[in-house]
C-alpha positions as CSV (number, residue, x, y, z in Angstrom):
1,X,-13.3,40.5,38.7
2,X,-11.3,39.7,41.8
3,X,-12.8,41.2,45.0
4,X,-10.8,43.2,47.6
5,X,-10.3,40.0,49.6
6,X,-8.7,38.2,46.6
7,X,-11.8,36.0,46.1
8,X,-13.2,35.3,42.6
9,X,-15.8,37.6,41.3
10,X,-19.4,36.5,41.9
11,X,-20.2,35.8,38.3
12,X,-17.2,33.6,37.7
13,X,-17.7,31.9,41.1
14,X,-21.3,31.1,40.2
15,X,-20.4,29.7,36.8
16,X,-17.6,27.5,38.4
17,X,-20.1,26.2,40.9
18,X,-22.7,25.4,38.2
19,X,-20.0,23.8,35.9
20,X,-20.0,20.7,38.3
21,X,-23.8,20.4,38.5
22,X,-25.3,17.0,38.1
23,X,-27.7,18.5,35.5
24,X,-26.1,18.4,32.0
25,X,-28.0,21.5,30.8
26,X,-26.7,23.5,33.7
27,X,-23.1,22.3,33.2
28,X,-23.4,23.1,29.5
29,X,-24.6,26.7,30.1
30,X,-21.9,27.2,32.7
31,X,-19.0,26.0,30.5
32,X,-20.3,28.2,27.7
33,X,-20.2,31.2,30.0
34,X,-16.7,30.3,31.3
35,X,-15.5,29.9,27.7
36,X,-16.7,33.4,26.9
37,X,-15.1,34.8,30.0
38,X,-11.8,33.1,29.4
39,X,-11.0,35.8,26.8
40,X,-11.4,38.6,29.4
41,X,-8.6,37.6,31.7
42,X,-4.8,37.5,31.5
43,X,-2.9,34.3,32.4
44,X,-1.8,35.7,35.7
45,X,-5.3,36.5,36.9
46,X,-6.9,34.2,39.5
47,X,-10.0,33.9,37.3
48,X,-8.0,32.7,34.4
49,X,-6.5,29.8,36.3
50,X,-9.9,28.8,37.8
51,X,-11.6,29.0,34.4
52,X,-8.8,27.0,32.8
53,X,-9.1,24.2,35.3
54,X,-12.9,24.1,34.8
55,X,-12.6,23.9,31.0
56,X,-9.9,21.2,31.2
57,X,-12.1,19.1,33.5
58,X,-15.2,19.7,31.3
59,X,-13.3,18.5,28.2
60,X,-13.6,15.0,29.7
61,X,-17.3,15.4,30.6
62,X,-19.6,12.4,29.9
63,X,-21.9,14.7,27.8
64,X,-20.6,15.5,24.3
65,X,-22.3,18.9,24.3
66,X,-20.4,19.9,27.4
67,X,-17.2,18.7,25.9
68,X,-17.8,20.7,22.7
69,X,-18.2,23.9,24.7
70,X,-15.2,23.1,26.8
71,X,-12.9,22.7,23.8
72,X,-14.2,25.8,22.2
73,X,-13.4,27.7,25.4
74,X,-9.9,26.1,25.5
75,X,-9.2,27.9,22.3
76,X,-9.0,31.2,24.2
77,X,-6.3,29.9,26.6
78,X,-2.6,29.8,26.3
79,X,-1.2,26.9,24.3
80,X,0.6,25.4,27.3
81,X,-2.7,24.8,28.9
82,X,-4.9,24.0,26.0
83,X,-2.8,22.1,23.5
84,X,-2.4,18.9,25.5
85,X,-6.1,18.7,26.1
86,X,-7.1,19.6,22.6
87,X,-4.7,17.0,21.2
88,X,-6.6,14.4,23.1
89,X,-9.9,15.8,22.1
90,X,-9.3,15.5,18.3
91,X,-9.6,11.8,18.9
92,X,-12.9,12.1,20.8
93,X,-15.7,9.6,20.1
94,X,-18.0,12.5,19.2
95,X,-17.7,13.9,15.7
96,X,-18.7,17.4,16.7
97,X,-16.2,17.4,19.6
98,X,-13.4,16.3,17.3
99,X,-14.4,19.0,14.8
100,X,-14.4,21.7,17.5
101,X,-11.1,20.5,18.9
102,X,-9.4,20.7,15.5
103,X,-10.6,24.2,14.9
104,X,-9.4,25.3,18.4
105,X,-6.1,23.5,18.1
106,X,-5.3,25.1,14.7
107,X,-6.1,28.6,16.1
108,X,-4.0,28.0,19.3
109,X,-0.9,26.4,17.7
110,X,-0.9,25.6,14.0
111,X,2.5,23.8,14.1
112,X,1.5,21.4,16.9
113,X,-1.9,20.9,15.2
114,X,-0.1,19.5,12.2
115,X,1.8,16.9,14.2
116,X,-1.3,16.0,16.2
117,X,-3.5,15.6,13.1
118,X,-0.9,13.6,11.3
119,X,-0.7,11.3,14.3
120,X,-4.5,11.0,14.5
121,X,-4.6,10.0,10.8
122,X,-3.0,6.7,12.0
123,X,-5.7,6.1,14.7
124,X,-7.2,2.7,14.9
125,X,-10.7,4.2,14.5
126,X,-11.7,5.1,11.0
127,X,-13.9,8.0,12.1
128,X,-10.9,9.6,13.9
129,X,-8.8,9.2,10.8
130,X,-11.5,10.8,8.7
131,X,-11.7,13.8,11.0
132,X,-7.9,14.2,11.1
133,X,-7.6,14.2,7.3
134,X,-10.5,16.6,7.0
135,X,-8.9,18.8,9.7
136,X,-5.7,19.1,7.7
137,X,-7.6,21.4,5.3
138,X,-7.5,24.1,7.9
139,X,-3.7,24.1,7.9
140,X,-2.4,27.1,6.0
141,X,1.1,25.8,5.2
142,X,1.1,22.4,3.6
143,X,4.4,20.6,4.2
144,X,5.7,17.2,3.1
145,X,4.4,15.4,6.2
146,X,0.9,16.4,5.3
147,X,1.2,15.3,1.7
148,X,2.8,12.0,2.9
149,X,0.0,11.1,5.3
150,X,-2.7,12.1,2.7
151,X,-1.0,9.9,0.1
152,X,-0.7,7.0,2.6
153,X,-4.4,7.3,3.4
154,X,-5.4,6.9,-0.2
155,X,-4.6,3.3,0.3
156,X,-6.6,3.0,3.6
157,X,-8.8,-0.1,4.0
158,X,-11.8,2.1,4.8
159,X,-13.5,3.8,1.9
160,X,-14.5,6.8,4.0
161,X,-10.9,7.4,5.0
162,X,-9.9,7.1,1.3
163,X,-12.6,9.6,0.4
164,X,-11.5,12.1,3.1
165,X,-7.9,11.9,1.9
166,X,-8.9,12.4,-1.7
167,X,-11.2,15.4,-0.8
168,X,-8.4,17.1,1.2
169,X,-5.9,16.6,-1.6
170,X,-8.4,18.3,-4.0
171,X,-8.6,21.2,-1.6
172,X,-4.8,21.3,-1.3
173,X,-4.4,21.4,-5.0
174,X,-6.4,24.6,-5.2
175,X,-3.9,26.5,-2.9
176,X,-1.2,27.1,-5.5
177,X,0.1,25.9,-8.8
178,X,3.1,24.3,-7.0
179,X,0.7,22.3,-4.8
180,X,-1.5,21.4,-7.8
181,X,1.5,20.0,-9.6
182,X,2.5,18.0,-6.5
183,X,-1.0,16.5,-6.0
184,X,-1.2,15.7,-9.7
185,X,2.1,13.9,-9.6
186,X,1.3,11.8,-6.5
187,X,-2.0,10.9,-8.1
188,X,-0.2,9.7,-11.3
189,X,2.3,7.7,-9.3
190,X,-0.7,6.1,-7.5
191,X,-1.7,4.4,-10.8
192,X,1.3,2.1,-10.5
193,X,1.4,1.7,-6.7
194,X,1.6,-1.8,-5.2
195,X,-1.6,-1.2,-3.3
196,X,-4.8,-2.0,-5.4
197,X,-6.8,0.4,-3.3
198,X,-4.5,3.3,-4.1
199,X,-4.4,2.4,-7.8
200,X,-8.2,2.4,-7.8
201,X,-8.7,5.7,-5.9
202,X,-6.0,7.4,-8.0
203,X,-8.2,6.9,-11.1
204,X,-11.0,8.8,-9.5
205,X,-8.7,11.4,-8.0
206,X,-7.2,12.3,-11.3
207,X,-10.7,12.5,-12.8
208,X,-11.8,14.9,-10.1
209,X,-8.7,17.0,-10.5
210,X,-9.5,17.3,-14.2
211,X,-6.3,15.9,-15.4
212,X,-6.6,15.0,-19.1
213,X,-6.5,11.4,-20.2
214,X,-9.2,9.9,-18.0
215,X,-10.6,7.7,-20.8
216,X,-7.1,6.3,-21.7
217,X,-6.3,5.7,-18.0
218,X,-9.5,3.7,-17.6
219,X,-8.8,1.6,-20.7
220,X,-5.4,0.8,-19.3
221,X,-6.8,-0.1,-15.9
222,X,-9.1,-2.7,-17.5
223,X,-6.0,-4.9,-17.6
224,X,-5.2,-4.4,-13.9
225,X,-4.6,-7.7,-12.0
226,X,-7.0,-6.6,-9.2
227,X,-10.8,-6.7,-9.8
228,X,-11.4,-3.6,-7.6
229,X,-9.3,-1.5,-10.0
230,X,-10.9,-3.0,-13.0
231,X,-14.4,-2.4,-11.6
232,X,-13.5,1.3,-11.0
233,X,-12.4,1.6,-14.6
234,X,-15.5,-0.1,-15.9
235,X,-17.8,2.2,-13.8
236,X,-16.0,5.3,-15.0
237,X,-16.2,4.2,-18.6
238,X,-19.9,3.5,-18.3
239,X,-20.7,7.1,-17.2
């Protein structure tokens, strides 16, 4: 707590000092402690501002484990402080950092999390696109922008991104009968899409969704002009 002279409490001051240590383990422990303490103070408290500054700085640390703890701590701060940093962190090079940032961002501001994840789904890096698509599963209210980006990513040039989009659509389809119908419909439309990659993945998506007519769809796909689609149909029929 704040002392009679307005200075930071000893525990907070010690953690702040250690958060800039040259030793990673010490920084990591300090940021973990500061993240826990962030929940104790109100935005107008001196400690809150000091902790917020330390967590924001640590979110850009060279060590991934420090960054993870920083973004977790940012989830306890006000959205005006944390959202800009978390939005950047969902595109971090480290998978665990991205995952932690997505969880924190969804908790802090779900609406802004949607726009950030939709934007990240168009990142140049496939690993970031995968994390963004997977992160969309945490959004409670699925709107058209989410369905649109998931549909677009079914035609991604990276198979892992395609798989992430397909898996998230399967999760979305379990939310309600209305969403199930929407996902089934977009999957059916995918069979006649101009993109061979989307036509190919739509065969598998419909199978995984349990939509009747898989054998017939595969037979029809054997006449597709693209070899990738035909190969998918052949593999499915051989099972």
